[in-house]
C-alpha positions, 0 to 999 in steps of 0.5 A: 549654097555650097555642098561642102558648107552644108556638110560641114555645118552638119558635121560641127552640129553633130559634134555639138549635139555629141558633146552636149549629149555627153555632157548632160548624161555625165550630169545626170550620172552624177546626180543619181551616184550622188542620190545612190550614195547618200542612200547607202550613206544613210544605210550605213548609219541605220545598220551602225545605230542598229549595231549599237543598241544590239551591243547595248541590250547584251551589255544590260542582258550580261549585266542581269545575268551576273547580278543574278549570278552574284545574288545566287551565289550569296545565296549558297554561301549564307546556306552552306553552313547549315547544310554543313552542320545538316549532313554533319548531324544526319551523318555522324550520330554519337559514338556510344561504347559499350562496356566490356568491348575491346575499346573499352578494355585497358591493355 
């Protein structure tokens, strides 16, 4: 066999092997990238779901705090008249003007 033909066949086989290896590697990389991408999408979805749960718990807690505040406010409003009466009673004893005092005399 002619050495030139053997050399050309060897070069062609080398090129074919290189091309096949390149495309096989690209195919594996795409599949692996697809798997990584899928895992990232799953992690993103999980993070979004957890974020929504945190927001919902915060909303529930804020509603509860507002409700407690409203109840306390209403209780204070109900107690204000009683407290005012109690304070007025303690702070303003009946005014007694003794007879013959300056205030009692006509001018």
